[in-house]
Structure formats: C-alpha cells, structure tokens
C-alpha positions, 0 to 999 in steps of 0.5 A: 500500500505504501509503495503504491501511494509513493508511486502515485505521488511520484507520477507528478514528481519532477526534478526541479522543473518549473514554468520557464524558458522565455517566449517572444510575446511581441516585436516592434516593428512586427514580423512581416510588417511594412512600415512607411519610414525606417524605425528608430529602434527594434523592441522585443517583449518576452513572457518573462525576464531575459538576460542580454548578450553582446550580440543579442541583435543582428540586423541584416539589410536586403543585400545580406549585409549587417547593419551597424547597431548599438549595444542591446539594452532593456527598454524603459528598465523592464527586464522582460524587454530587449531593444537596439537602436538603428542608424538614421539612414536605414534604407528601404526593402526587407530587413532580417532581424536575428535575436538571441537572449538568455532566459531567467532559467539560464537557457539561451533562446533565439529567433528571427523575423523580417520587416520591410521599409517602404515595400518588400524587396525582391531579395532578402537575407535568409532567416537563420535555420540552425540550432540555437546551441553549438552541438559540441558545446551543448554536449559538454555542458550536459556532461558537466551538469550530469557530473555536477548532479552526481557529485553533489549527491555523493558529497552531500549524501555521504556527509549526511550519512556519517552525521545521521547514521553514525557508523562506528568506523567511517574511515572507508567513507573518506574516499567517496567524500573526497571523490565527490568533492573533487568531481563536484569542483571540477564539473563546476569549473567546466560549467563556468568555462563553458557558460559563455559559449553555451549562451552565445552558441559558439564552439568549445574553443571560446571557453578559454577567452578571457573576455567571454569569462568576464561576461559570464561573471556578470550574469546570474548563472555565472555568479551562482557557479562562482558562489558554488566554488566558494562553498566547495572551498569551505567544504574542503576545509571541513574535510581536512579538519575532520581527518582522523577524527572519529566523531563529528563536532556540533559546530562542524555539523551546523556548518555542513548543514549550511553548506548543503543548503547553500550548494542546493541554492546555487541550482535553485537560484539560476535554473527553472525554479527561479523563473515562472510562477511562485518563485519563492515557494518554487526555490524552497521546494527545489532546495528540499528536493535536491537535498532529499535526492542527495540524502537518498542516493548519496546515502546508498553509495555510502551504504554500499561502501561500508558493505564492501569493506565489511564495516556495516552494522545493523544499527547503522543500516536501520538508521539509514532505512529511516533516513531514506523513508523520510527522503522519499516522503520529501521527494514525493511532496516537493515533486508533486508541486514542481510537476504541477508547475512544469506540466500544467495539465495531465494531458501534457504527460503524454503529449509533450517531450517533458511529460514523456521524460517524466514518465520515464523517470517514474519507471526508474523511480518505481524500480528504485523503490522496489529495490529499496523495499528489498534492501529494507527486508535484508536490513531487518534480517541482518539486524535480527541475526546480529542481535540474537541469532535468528537463524542459528543459535549463538552459545554464550560463555556460560553455555546459555543461548538466546532467541531472536526477536521479530523487531530490529529495535527490540533486539537492539534494546535487549542487547544493550540492556543485557550488556549493562546488566553484565557490566554491573555484575562484573563491577560488583564481582571486582569490588568483592574480590578487592575487599577479599584481597584486602582482608588477605593482605591484612591477615598476612601482614599480621603473621609475616612482618614484611607486607606483601605488595598488592597490585593495584588495577589502574582505572582505564579511562573511558574511551581509551585504549585497553590495558596491556594485560587486557587485549581487545576482544576480536569481533566474533566470526559471522555465522553462515546466516549473517554472511548470507544476509550481508551478501544479499544486502550488498547485491540489493544496494548495488542494484539501487545504486545502478538505478539511481544513476539512471534517475540522475541521468533523467533528472539532468535531461529534464532540467534542460527540457522545456516544461510543458506549461512553458511550451503552452505559454510560448505557443499562446504568445506566438498565436497572439503575436503571429509568431512564428510568421514564416517557415523557410525551406531551402531546396537544392536542385541540379541546374543542368548547365551544359559543361558543368555537370553536378552544378547545383542551385537552390530555391529559398521558399518562404511560407508565411505564416507557416500554419494552418489556413491561408499562407503566402508563398515567396520563392527566390532562385539562386544559381551555383555562384550564390547569385540570383538566377532566372528560370522559365518556370517554377511550380510548387505543390503540397501533399499530406499523405497521412490524410490523403490530401493533395497535391495542392498547387501553390500557383506561383507567378513570376514577380520579376526576380522572385516567384510568389503566391498569396492564397495557398490554403493548407487546411490540416496541421502535419508534415506536408510534402512540398514538391518543387519543379524547376524548368531550367530550359525550354526542354529540361526540368528537375523536381525535388521534394522536401517535408514542411511542418505545418502547425496550428 
C-alpha cells in the first residue's frame, strides 16, 4: 500500500522543473510588417525576464549585409524587454532581424523575423535555420551538469550519512567524500568555462577567452557557479579538519548543514525554479528536493561502501532505512508541486517531450523503490541475526543461548540492556574480590612482618585504549546466516545504486527540457503575436548547365505564416555562384499523405526576380510534402521534394 501511494505521488514528481524558458510575446516593428519610414529602434517583449548578450541583435539589410547597431539594452528598465537602436539612414526593402537572449532559467533562446521599409524587396537575407546551441558545446555542458548532479549527491549524501547514521568506523567513507568533492569542483569549473559559449552558441574553443569569462561573471548563472566554488572551498576545509577524527563536532555539523543548503541554492537560484510562477515557494521546494535526492542516493553509495569493506552494522543500516523513508516522503511532496508547475495539465504527460521524460523517470523511480523495499527486508534480517541469532543459535560463555526477536529495535534494546546488566555484575564481582584481597593482605601482614605488595588495577579511562594485560576482544566470526544476509544486502544496494544513476541521468535531461506549461505559454504568445510568421525551406536542385555537370542551385521558399489556413508563398532562385538566377518556370505543390490530401498547387507567378503566391490554403496541421519543379530550359526540368511542418 505504501509503495503504491509513493508511486502515485511520484507520477507528478519532477526534478526541479518549473514554468520557464522565455517566449517572444511581441516585436516592434512586427514580423512581416511594412512600415512607411525606417524605425528608430527594434523592441522585443518576452513572457518573462531575459538576460542580454553582446550580440543579442543582428540586423541584416536586403543585400545580406549587417547593419551597424548599438549595444542591446532593456527598454524603459523592464527586464522582460530587449531593444537596439538603428542608424538614421536605414534604407528601404526587407530587413532580417536575428535575436538571441538568455532566459531567467539560464537557457539561451533565439529567433528571427523580417520587416520591410517602404515595400518588400525582391531579395532578402535568409532567416537563420540552425540550432540555437553549438552541438559540441551543448554536449559538454550536459556532461558537466550530469557530473555536477552526481557529485553533489555523493558529497552531500555521504556527509549526511556519517552525521545521521553514525557508523562506528567511517574511515572507508573518506574516499567517496573526497571523490565527490573533487568531481563536484571540477564539473563546476567546466560549467563556468563553458557558460559563455553555451549562451552565445559558439564552439568549445571560446571557453578559454578571457573576455567571454568576464561576461559570464556578470550574469546570474555565472555568479551562482562562482558562489558554488566558494562553498566547495569551505567544504574542503571541513574535510581536512575532520581527518582522523572519529566523531563529528556540533559546530562542524551546523556548518555542513549550511553548506548543503547553500550548494542546493546555487541550482535553485539560476535554473527553472527561479523563473515562472511562485518563485519563492518554487526555490524552497527545489532546495528540499535536491537535498532529499542527495540524502537518498548519496546515502546508498555510502551504504554500499561500508558493505564492501565489511564495516556495516545493523544499527547503522536501520538508521539509514529511516533516513531514506523520510527522503522519499520529501521527494514525493516537493515533486508533486514542481510537476504541477512544469506540466500544467495531465494531458501534457503524454503529449509533450517533458511529460514523456517524466514518465520515464517514474519507471526508474518505481524500480528504485522496489529495490529499496528489498534492501529494507535484508536490513531487518541482518539486524535480527546480529542481535540474537535468528537463524542459528549463538552459545554464550556460560553455555546459555538466546532467541531472536521479530523487531530490529527490540533486539537492539535487549542487547544493550543485557550488556549493562553484565557490566554491573562484573563491577560488583571486582569490588568483592578487592575487599577479599584486602582482608588477605591484612591477615598476612599480621603473621609475616614484611607486607606483601598488592597490585593495584589502574582505572582505564573511558574511551581509551585497553590495558596491556587486557587485549581487545576480536569481533566474533559471522555465522553462515549473517554472511548470507550481508551478501544479499550488498547485491540489493548495488542494484539501487545502478538505478539511481539512471534517475540522475533523467533528472539532468529534464532540467534542460522545456516544461510543458512553458511550451503552452510560448505557443499562446506566438498565436497572439503571429509568431512564428514564416517557415523557410531551402531546396537544392541540379541546374543542368551544359559543361558543368553536378552544378547545383537552390530555391529559398518562404511560407508565411507557416500554419494552418491561408499562407503566402515567396520563392527566390539562386544559381551555383550564390547569385540570383532566372528560370522559365517554377511550380510548387503540397501533399499530406497521412490524410490523403493533395497535391495542392501553390500557383506561383513570376514577380520579376522572385516567384510568389498569396492564397495557398493548407487546411490540416502535419508534415506536408512540398514538391518543387524547376524548368531550367525550354526542354529540361528537375523536381525535388522536401517535408514542411505545418502547425496550428
């Protein structure tokens, strides 16, 4: 019943997601508009606050030459706007505006649109159609994020395991702590260096550009990474001071707790939780979610380490079992809230990439909970076996035997009570023996005039090393049952660790995925402003020029607005040299095979330098096949087919 309830809660459990990723709400001049006089500036309005870059605007004239502009700034001090001033003599024709900003959650977004001064020109600069991110930079940045998440879980979780579960011998956990700190620090440095090329869409080589790093340090994501490095430096001091100490002092515990919360805040303050609705509640939820994840998954790694070194006690495993249960409860509550912010509606679970990734994480969490339940059973069995020998009787020094109980806590309590009684009995026996020794000494002194020396036992300090004549007792050998329980628990915990790696991977992917609510908000903003207003496709074709076999030209086809309903079409033909080319005829038709619609003829006409149509109706959204036929001479023609996505 408990497992089913937790799975139901995890159905809406995210990884710090929220309504984020800014969307363009409006542009002045509007996309596709024709103005009589040149505007003095270009202003963009977004659905949330955005960060500006040195190259946030690129304005291209009809001849594809860049227009000189000043530095981008916020309009009227509003953080959700971006404005750039244009030169006084802009000229006439169709201008292309390419823009790029950084959302409040740290993810770069980009787009492009056109406007015309006087009247549209026969030629225009092509709209950018490439990816927002450089593939190599994006891949390295994602790897850095994954390593940072995993190292944070290992460092925070292992430290919390030592503080809460209190293993008697924690020396074997020093290596995971140092490894977690090292990877955490290294991945943070990598993210800091890659931040500038990630925001600008440049290659990884720009990571070492000093000017780019200076720009990174002026933004919120960069400052959060610097703060993370500072906190990790303090954590390193704590690790060094704790070396060789068996117990953790209270000031160290308090400082460690503050550091853990601060490290979690470096994520919440610069990613999804910092944007969208209910930011304070979202950031609090994100911090708790990350700390609970670290306590659970990092604690598993610590538990597996103790098992590997044979230093795990049943009481320690029982304490971690309670810690893991509390962590799962926190993850469930915070996950429900965060998923409500990220999804927006239950349909988004199956209709959006974000929702489908969330379902994949649900499956992984289900496996993790199942493995955790199995580990808890083996923990209980191991505790009972160590306390009273459930599966095999263990004979004591006086020949008596003890029977196992059915609860771990009862077994541990009875064991401690029995040990206390034995200690008291031993003390009483020593007192009687001491008294008897003194009587014998007095009697001997009466008969023999020379007193015999009496050896006095030096009291042993609490917690100190044993006296030379009392060597420490060796740990009793494990019974076959205890050994079997330990091996089974080790296998179960190892399975949990493997599944937790998958969960961390899905978490990393989710943090870089546009949440469903933000996707819906962006679509609403686009519909309200007419964005995107154009679908641009470049189709190559064989020109068939005699003497130049394989010479290829291109046709740039623009569908405006590229959505269901009426669309205008413009097609510009370019020759092999990249210049404008004239062809005798250009035909364009559209077919939707999935609905058996078409072909629909666009009925292009020659407008003197380009071909156009004003009344192409595409009634249904989907992937349409666009067939282009170019007649290159009086007797030669070539046909090419491309797929065009038409949205609502």
